[in-house]
C-alpha positions in Angstrom: -7.9 -0.4 29.3 -4.4 -1.3 28.4 -4.0 -3.1 25.0 -1.5 -5.7 24.5 -0.4 -4.7 21.0 2.2 -7.5 20.7 -0.5 -10.1 21.3 -2.9 -8.3 18.9 -0.2 -8.4 16.3 0.3 -12.1 16.7 -3.4 -12.7 16.4 -3.6 -10.6 13.3 -0.9 -12.6 11.6 -2.2 -16.0 12.7 -6.0 -15.4 12.4 -6.2 -13.0 9.4 -3.0 -13.0 7.4 -2.0 -16.6 7.2 -5.6 -17.9 6.5 -5.7 -15.6 3.5 -2.8 -17.5 2.0 0.0 -15.0 2.9 2.8 -17.5 3.6 5.9 -15.7 2.5 8.2 -15.7 5.6 9.8 -12.3 5.0 6.4 -10.6 4.7 5.0 -12.4 7.8 8.0 -11.3 9.8 7.5 -7.7 8.9 3.8 -7.7 9.7 4.5 -9.5 13.0 7.0 -6.9 14.1 6.1 -3.5 12.8 3.8 -1.5 15.2 0.7 -0.9 13.2 -0.8 1.0 16.1 1.8 3.7 15.5 0.2 4.6 12.2 -3.4 4.7 13.3 -5.3 7.7 14.6 -5.6 7.8 18.4 -9.4 7.3 18.2 -8.8 4.0 16.2 -5.9 2.5 18.1 -8.0 -0.2 19.7 -8.8 -1.4 16.0 -5.2 -1.2 14.8 -5.2 -5.0 14.3 -8.8 -5.6 13.4 -10.0 -6.9 10.0 -11.4 -3.5 9.0 -10.4 -0.5 6.9 -9.5 2.5 9.1 -10.2 6.2 8.4 -7.4 8.6 7.4 -7.4 12.3 8.0 -8.0 13.0 4.3 -11.1 11.0 4.0 -9.3 8.0 2.5 -9.1 4.7 4.3 -6.2 2.5 5.5 -6.4 -1.0 3.9 -7.3 -4.1 5.9 -4.3 -6.0 7.2 -5.1 -8.9 4.8 -5.0 -6.7 1.8 -1.7 -5.2 2.9 -0.3 -8.7 3.4 -1.4 -10.0 0.0 -0.1 -6.9 -1.6 3.3 -7.3 -0.1 3.5 -11.0 -1.0 2.4 -10.3 -4.6 5.2 -7.7 -5.0 7.9 -10.0 -3.5 10.2 -7.1 -2.7 13.9 -8.2 -2.4 16.7 -6.6 -0.3 18.3 -4.4 -3.0 15.2 -3.2 -4.8 13.8 0.4 -5.0 10.0 0.8 -4.8 7.6 3.6 -5.9 4.5 3.8 -3.7 1.5 5.8 -5.0 -0.6 7.0 -2.1 1.3 7.3 1.2 -1.8 7.0 3.4 -0.7 6.5 7.0 2.9 5.5 6.1 2.5 2.0 7.4 2.8 0.3 4.0 5.8 2.4 3.1 7.4 1.2 6.4 6.7 -2.4 5.4 8.2 -1.9 2.0 11.2 -0.1 3.4 11.9 -3.2 5.7 11.7 -5.5 2.7 13.6 -3.4 0.0 16.5 -0.9 -0.3 14.5 2.3 -0.6 11.0 3.6 -1.1 9.7 6.8 -2.7 6.2 7.5 -1.7 3.9 10.0 -3.6 1.0 11.6 -1.7 -1.3 14.1 -3.4 -2.5 15.6 -0.1 0.3 17.6 1.7 -1.4 17.2 5.1 -1.6 13.5 4.7 2.1 13.4 3.4 3.1 15.2 6.6 1.1 12.8 8.8 2.8 9.8 7.0 6.3 11.3 7.6 5.5 12.1 11.2 4.2 8.5 11.9 7.4 7.0 10.3 9.6 9.2 12.4 7.7 8.7 15.6 8.0 4.9 15.1 11.8 5.2 14.3 11.1 3.6 10.9 11.5 4.7 7.4 15.1 6.0 7.3 15.0 4.7 3.7 11.6 6.0 2.9 11.1 9.4 1.2 7.6 11.0 1.2 6.9 13.5 -1.7 3.9 15.5 -2.3 2.8 14.9 -5.8 -0.1 13.8 -8.1 1.1 10.6 -9.6 -1.3 11.1 -12.5 0.5 14.3 -13.5 4.0 13.4 -12.3 7.1 12.1 -14.2 10.6 11.1 -13.5 13.7 9.8 -15.1 14.2 7.2 -12.3 13.2 3.6 -12.8 11.9 1.3 -10.0 11.9 -2.4 -9.4 8.4 -2.3 -8.1 5.5 0.1 -8.1 2.4 -0.2 -5.8 -0.8 1.8 -6.1 -2.5 1.8 -2.6 -5.9 2.9 -3.9 -8.1 1.5 -6.7 -8.0 2.7 -10.3 -10.9 2.3 -12.8 -8.5 1.5 -15.6 -5.1 -0.2 -15.6 -2.4 2.6 -15.4 -0.4 1.7 -18.4 1.3 5.1 -18.2 3.1 4.0 -15.0 4.9 1.1 -16.7 7.5 3.5 -18.1 8.8 3.9 -14.6 9.6 0.2 -14.3 13.0 -1.4 -14.8 13.1 -4.2 -17.4 12.3 -6.9 -14.8 10.0 -4.7 -12.7 6.4 -5.1 -11.7 3.4 -2.9 -10.9 0.7 -3.8 -8.4 -2.7 -2.2 -8.6 -6.4 -2.9 -7.8 -8.6 -1.9 -10.7 -12.2 -2.1 -11.9 -15.5 -1.2 -10.3 -17.2 -2.3 -7.1 -18.1 -4.8 -6.0 -15.8 -6.9 -8.1 -12.4 -5.2 -8.3 -9.3 -7.2 -9.3 -5.8 -6.9 -7.8 -3.2 -7.6 -10.5 0.5 -7.6 -11.0 1.7 -6.1 -14.3 5.1 -6.7 -15.8 7.2 -4.0 -17.5 6.2 -5.6 -20.8 2.5 -5.3 -19.9 1.7 -8.8 -19.0 -1.2 -8.9 -16.5 -1.3 -11.6 -13.7 -4.5 -11.8 -11.6 -3.9 -12.0 -7.8 -7.2 -11.7 -5.9 -10.6 -9.9 -5.8 -11.4 -7.2 -3.3 -12.9 -3.7 -3.0 -11.2 -0.5 -1.9 -11.6 3.2 -2.5 -10.4 5.0 -5.6 -7.1 7.0 -6.0 -8.0 10.6 -6.5 -8.5 11.3 -10.2 -8.6 7.7 -11.1 -12.4 7.2 -10.4 -14.8 5.9 -13.1 -16.0 8.7 -15.4 -19.6 9.4 -14.9 -21.8 8.0 -17.7 -24.8 10.1 -18.9 -27.6 8.9 -21.0 -30.5 10.8 -22.6 
């Protein structure tokens, strides 16, 4: 069966993204034009535009389109801005960020997944301004400063340590807490927290809740 991906992409935007209050025109344009199917495993291509999480090779999952849309809208990336992404996944969100901003540095702890993300970006002829680096963000540091940071998996606690990588007017997007009531928030460089929406996604490796033992 031949899939009309262009039509599927239109339906995703009109039936999933817009109804969840993603109304920023620049974000909608990116989601309506980027080939999400190019970032999905062959076995899942028929579901590329469905309202479901999709499996990645490393056991993680690709976020639902609505979560990606809300994430991009909350970050409000501008043309000249630099972005740090923590968790490359399939490379799709990095591609979206690259279309909205000036440059993207994406950290991926799993070298095989990092290679997949890079290959997906190259095959789709996207991401000339996206750099994929294999690194554990929880044990990584840099002198660079970014306008925006996005964590693509959940964290049990708010990552205050990441704030030092922000420029003075920068912002950090992260989903934190514990299932089933995780909260997506935007944090300013000064530490001010702004609630965005509730959802539930998998944890960033190393940022899971610490097991509690009782006698």
